[in-house]
N, C-alpha and C positions, 0 to 999 in steps of 0.2 A: 780659368779656375785652378787648376794643374799646377800652373805656375805661382799663385798666389800662395798654393797648401805647399808647397815646395821651397818656397821664399820664406814662409814662417816655419818650417822644418816641424809639420804637424805631428808626425810621429813623436818629436822629442816634446811636444807641447803635450801630446797624451800620457807620456810617460810622467812627465812633473805633476799633472792632476792625479794620475793614480798613485804617485808617491804620496800626495799630500792626503789622498783619502785614505790610503793604506796606513800611516801613521795615526791617523784619527780613529779608523774603526779596526785595525789589526794589531795596532800596538797601544793605544793609548785608553780607547775604550774597554778592552779584554783587563787591562791593568786594575783601572779603576773600578771594575765590576768584582773584582775580587772582595775588594772591602766594602760591595755595595756602593760605591759611588757611579756617578754618571756623568757625562759630556754636558757642558753649560753653554756653549755657543749653539744657538740654533743653526740648523741646516742651511737657511739663507743666507745668514752672515759667513759660514764657512764657505759655501757654493763663492759668494764675495770675494772672499780671501782667496780660494782658488785661482778665480777668474783674474783677478788684479795680478795673482803671480803669475798666470799664463799670459797676460797682456804685455806685462814688461818684460817677459822673457823674449817674446813674438817681436817687440820693438827693438830687443837687442841683436836678433837674426837680421831684422831687416837693414838696420843701421850698419852692421858689420858688414853684410853683402854690398852696400851702398858704397862704402869706402874701400872696399877689398876687390872691385874688378878687375884692376890691373894685375895683382899679383894672382887671383884666381884666375885669370886668362894665360896664366903660366902654368900655375899649379894643377888646377883643374878645370879646362875651359868647359867641359861639357855639363858642367854645373851651374855656368855663370845663367842667374836670370836678370838681375838688373841691367838696364841697358839695352835689353834683348827682347826678353817677354814682357818684361813689366818696364815703363819710363822711371828714369830716375826721379823724375818730379813726383810721380804715383807713389813710389818706394817713400820718399822723405814725407808723404801726407799719412800714407800708413804706418809710419814711425811716429809721427805726432797723435793720431789718433790712439795707435795702443798707447802710448804713453800716458796720454790724458784719461784713458778709461780705468789704466793701473794704478794711476797716483790716485784719482778720485775714489776709487773702489777701496784702496789701501786706508786712506782716509776716514770714509765712511766707517769702514769695521773697526776701524782704532776707536773711532767716537763712540760706537756701540757697545763696546767692552769697558769703556770709560777711560780709554789710556788714548787720548787723541795723539799723543807725544808719538805713538809707535809709527803712525804715518809717517815721519820723517823715513822710515828706513825705505820706503818706496820712492822717496825723493832722490834719497842716497845711490838707491839700486838702478834707478835711471840714469842719475848722473855718472854712476861709474861706468854703465855700458855704452854709454856716449863716448866717454873719453878712452876707454877701452879701445873701441873701434878707430878712433881718432888719434891717440897717442900711445897710450899703454901697451897695445899689442904689439908695438915696435920696437918696446923696452926690453931690456934683459930681465924675464923672472916675473916683472911685476904684472904684465897681463895674465900670465899662467895662474898666478896665486890668485888674483883678482878674480877670474874665472871660477876656478876650485872653490871659494869661499862665496860667492853666490849660489853655485850649486849646493853646496853645504846648508845654505842657508834656507833651501826649499823645503827638506822635512823638518829643519828646526824652527821655521815661522809656524808650523800647525801648534807645538807645545808653548811658545813664546805667546801668542795670542788666547790659547786654552786655559793658561795656569792662571792668569790674573781674575779670572771667572770661575776656576776652581776655588781658589783660595779665599773668594768672597762668598760664595754659598757654601763652603765646608767650614769656615772659620772658625766657629764654637767647637766642632768636632773635632778640628785639629788641635786646638789648643788643649781641650779636656783629654784628649788621648796622647797627646806628645806627637803626632803625627806629621806627617809633610809629604808632599808629591816629588820628593826628589828622585826616587825611583822611577818616576813616569820620565822625567826630566832625564836622567841617565840613559835609559834606553832610548829615545829618541835621539839624544846627543850622539850617542853611538853609531845610528845610521847618517847623521850628517858629516860624523867624521869619516865613515867608510866612504862617503859621495865626495868629500873634500879629497881626500888621498888618493881613490881613483881618478877623478877628474884631473888634478894636477900631473898625474902621471900620464893621463890620455893627452893632456894638452901638450904636453912635451915631445910625446909620440907623434903628433900632428906636426907641430914645427919640424920635426927631422924629417918628416914625410915631406913637407913643405920646401926643403932646405933652398932647391933651384930658384924657386921664386922668391920667397924672402929675399936670398943673397942678391938677386938681381935689383931689389928696390933698396936695399940698403937698411934691412931691418935686423934689430941687434937680439935675435931670438936666440936661446941658450944653446942650439947646435952650430949657429953661426960663430957666438962669442968662444965658445970652449971645445968646439970639435965633436965630432961623431961618438969618439970613444968614450970620453968624459961625460956626453950626453946620455950614452948607454950605461953609465954607472950610476947617474943619478936616476935613470927611469928604474933600474933594476934595485937601487937603495929603498928608493921609494914605495915598489912593489914589495920589497922584504919587510919594511916596518909594519904595512900593511897587514901583512901574512902574519907576523908576529904578534902586532896588535889584536888580530882577530883569534890568535891562540890563547893569549893570555885572559881574555875577558871570557873564553869557553872554559878554560881551566879553573879559574876563580870564581865564575858565577852560574857556570850553564853545565857543570859535568852531569848534573841527573838527567840529562835529555839527550838519549841515544839519537833521537831523530834530527835534533839540532847538529850532532857530531856528524851524521851522516849526510846531511843537506850542506852544511858548511863545508866539510870534506871535498864532497863530489862537483858541488854546483859554483864553490867560490873558491878555496885554497887550490886545490889542482889545478884548475883554470888559469891561477894567477903563475903557479909555478911555471906552467906551458909557456904562459906568456914572457917569462923572464927567458926560457929557453930560446924563444921565437926572437927575443931581441938581442940576443947574445949573437945569433947566427945569423941576424938582419944583415943585409949589405947591398941594397937596393930598395926603392921606393915602393913596390909592392909588398915587401915584408913589414914595412912599417905602417900600409895602409891596412894589411893585416891584422898586425896587433892593434891597432885603434879601433877596429870593429871588433875584436876579441875583447880587450877592453870595455867595450859600449855593453857586450853581453854580458861581462861579469858585473858591472855596475847595475844592469836591470835584476839578474840574479840576487845578487846583495839585497837590494831592496826588497825582491820578492820573497826573503827569508821572513819578512814581517807576518808571512800568512802561517808558516810553522811557528813563529811566535804565539800567533793567535792562536792555534792549535793548544801547543803546550799550555797556554793562561787558560784556555777554557776547560781543560782538564785535571786542570790542579785539584 
């Protein structure tokens, strides 16, 4: 059981689920309540949406480990599970089951909100994860961008599936008062953008950490193609863009919240600045591993800002 939980990265799946529930109850619901609006998706429908997202994510982890056994034996042999604790055939069976549940669940929720076409997103995500593991991961930058895109899609899916129901339920009120739900959309998009940028940076950091194994197996990752120094420059640039974006959003839209300023400064921006410092100084594999773990923690604190946002909305 422990090997199975490690294979599907149970801690990451819990973060995925928490992210979507936080978007629903800590961001969308409090904003809607300001104008006496309410969530429209049923709790069961939303649960299926979260379950489908988790299943596709788990399928991605399983197939990635399935095809990465050789390089992982060089980069991080202590983490290899497929072929050791879990048979390769069993891993492939798990991948198929997770994919099937994820896609069927996605089409079910899409049908329930009256937009079955949205189910195609789950099919596309499943295909991207397969081709990422078999091909894209070995290509210059494209694999990094795709993983970052799918990570950004996790919070965005919540508003993507809620918005049609909201527009349908409050159509007359919106038309009569010239209102939209764009502000809700922009808030969730902000979290999605943060998830995209930090994930893209972290994926490149991880590639730098795995330089030795990836090089031995002919992968065309960013550090292999451009060299370590240029890769450092890219990571620092992406991190700086993230910091600047956060600062712009705060100074244009959130200056009235001292709590937001304190949280973002100490829990997101300062750690990102420290990350830049660690990347500049990094000269061995352990340094990049530390940077990868640090970025993962920053991603978590960024998502947890939703709780600060909820407190702010509820006290307006």
